[in-house]
N, C-alpha and C positions, 0 to 999 in steps of 0.2 A: 901257442900253447896257453890255454888259461890257467893262472894262478892256481896252485894248490894252496889253501890256507884259508883266511878269516873272510876273504873274498868268494870262497867255494863252500862255505859254511851250509848255505841253502840247501847244496847238495849232498853233504855228507850227514848233516843232523836227523832228516826225517827219519820216522819210524824201521821203516823196509831196513835201514841201514843196520838195524839193532834185533832183525829178528833172529839172528843166530845166538844172541845172548838169550832173549826169551826161549829158544829152543831148549837151551842148555836148564833152564830152570824146569821148563816143562818135562824133561827127561829126567832130572831128578825128583820130581813129583810123580812118575811114572815108577819108577826106581824104588822110590821109598813106597809105594803101594805095594809093589812087587817082594819088598822085604816083609812088610808086615802079613801080606798073606801066604809066603813060601817060606819065612826064615832066612836071617842072614846069610848073604854067602861069605866067603872066604875074604873078601876084598872089604864087606861091612865089616867083620870082627876085626879087622885089620884098621879100620878106620877107628872103630869104638875102642881097641885096646890102644891106639897112640895116636889121639887127635891132634897133639902138639906137631906132627909130621905133616899132619896138612897145613895149619898154621903157619909153619916154616915154609912151606913151599908158596903160601900165599906172599910171605914176607918177601922171600928171593925174588917172587916176580914181579913184587911193588918196588924192589930196589931197583932191578934193572930197568922198570920203567920210568922213573924217578930219575935214574942217574947215568943209565948206559945209552939212551937212545937219542941223546942232543936236544932234548927238550925241556926245558924249564918254566914254561907257564908264561914267558913274556911273548911281547906282542911282535916281535922281530924273530921269533922261533921259525927255522925253517921246515915247514911242516908237507914234507912230501908224499906222496902216495904209500910209499914201503913204510916209513914211518907212522903214520896216520893207522894202517892196518896193523902194525907192530904192536903200538899202543892200546888199541884197539882189542886184539886178542890176549895180550897181556894182563888187562884189566877185566877181561872175562874170566882169565885165570884166576886173578886173584879172588874175585869175588866165588867161582866154584870152590876153590881151595877152603875159604873161609867158612863157605856153607856145608861143606860135606861133612863135618863132626855134628853139626848141629840136624841135619835131615836125618843121619842115620844113628842119632843117638840112642841110647840102652833107655826105654822105656821104665826098664825097672828100677835102677838105682843109679844111673850113670851120673856124674856132676853136671856134665854140660844139658842134661836134660831138666837137671833141677835149677840150674840158672837161668836157662831159657824161659821155664814158669813163671819167672817173676812177672810180674803185671805189668809193669813198665815197658818189658820188653814184647809182652803180647799185645799192648796197644800200639806200640810203633809198628810190629807185624800188620795190625788191623789198618793202620794208615799207612802204610809202605808204598802203595799204588801211587798215592797222591805225592808223597816223598818225591818219587819216581819223577812223576809229572812235572812238579815246579820248582824242583830244585835248582834247574839251569835258567829258567827266566826270572828268579828272585836274584840268583848270581848278578845275571848281566844289569838287571835292574839297579841293585846296589851299587856295582860297579860305576854305571852311570850318574847316580846321584853322588857318590863318595869317593869315586876313583879308586885304584887298586891300593892295596895296603902296602904301606911302605917301611913298617917297622913292627917287630911282633907283638908290641902292644896294639898298634891298629890292626894287625891281622886277627888278635884275638877277638876285639870289638867286630870287627866285619863279620867275622864266622859266627858268633854269639847271635849279630843281628839276623844273618841269613839262615840259622837254624832255627830260631825262634818264629821268622815270618814263615818257612816252611811247614813246620810243624802245625800254626794255625790253620794257613791254608790248607793241609792234607786232613785236616780235621773237620774242618768245614766242608770238603769236597767229601767224605766219607759220610758225614751225617745227613747233607742235603742233596746229593749226588747219587753217590755208590750205595748208600743203604736203601734210599727208596727203590733205587731200579732193581736192587737183588730182591726186596721185597715183594714188588710186583711180579717177578718173576716168577717166586715160588709160590702167589697166589694164584697165578695163571698156570702152575703145571696141573695136571690132573693125577688124583690120588696124593699119596703122602710125599710130601718133599724128600728127595734123596740129599746125604751127607754132601754132595757136591753143588745144590742148589740152595744150601741154606747159609742164610750171610753170616757170618764172623761177627759179634754184635761184643762192643766194649763190655756191655753188660753181661755177657756170657763168661767172661774170664775169673777164673776165681781168683 
């Protein structure tokens, strides 16, 4: 039986293995549109009233995936199929629980909506797909150049370099790849472009 772990990375890392996470994001988008058109459901009202409960669920899931699965990020971790799937689904739950209050925040006077309207968050959202695409290759490259961090200070430097590099790559990708392709798609559409086909530009952020 082939090893399951670093040697199997080429089989477990391609995009199809993450389609369930993309599906969760698309479901949130559909649910948010329904909420805008038909009004908030009882669940949405509970999320708006108690956003901290959703974030607490994210914290519990993060604690489980960080301490209860026997995976510590070291090269000698025994990453079995069950552990891999458990980590994958728990990470999905962390992301979902973090996003729920943001997606369904009250557009009127909700404090979550006010925080998310900050320009910095809007800019991060604009380049978020690039962040998703580039963060793993950057982590791998920095690890090959510098090795793994061995102290809190080296971890701070390691993460700062990674975040800076990922943000630069994501911004360049948006400016020279994603934005031109979205603009071309909009120009090629017949009639006035719909909201779904209009690119969200950093210059549009208030």
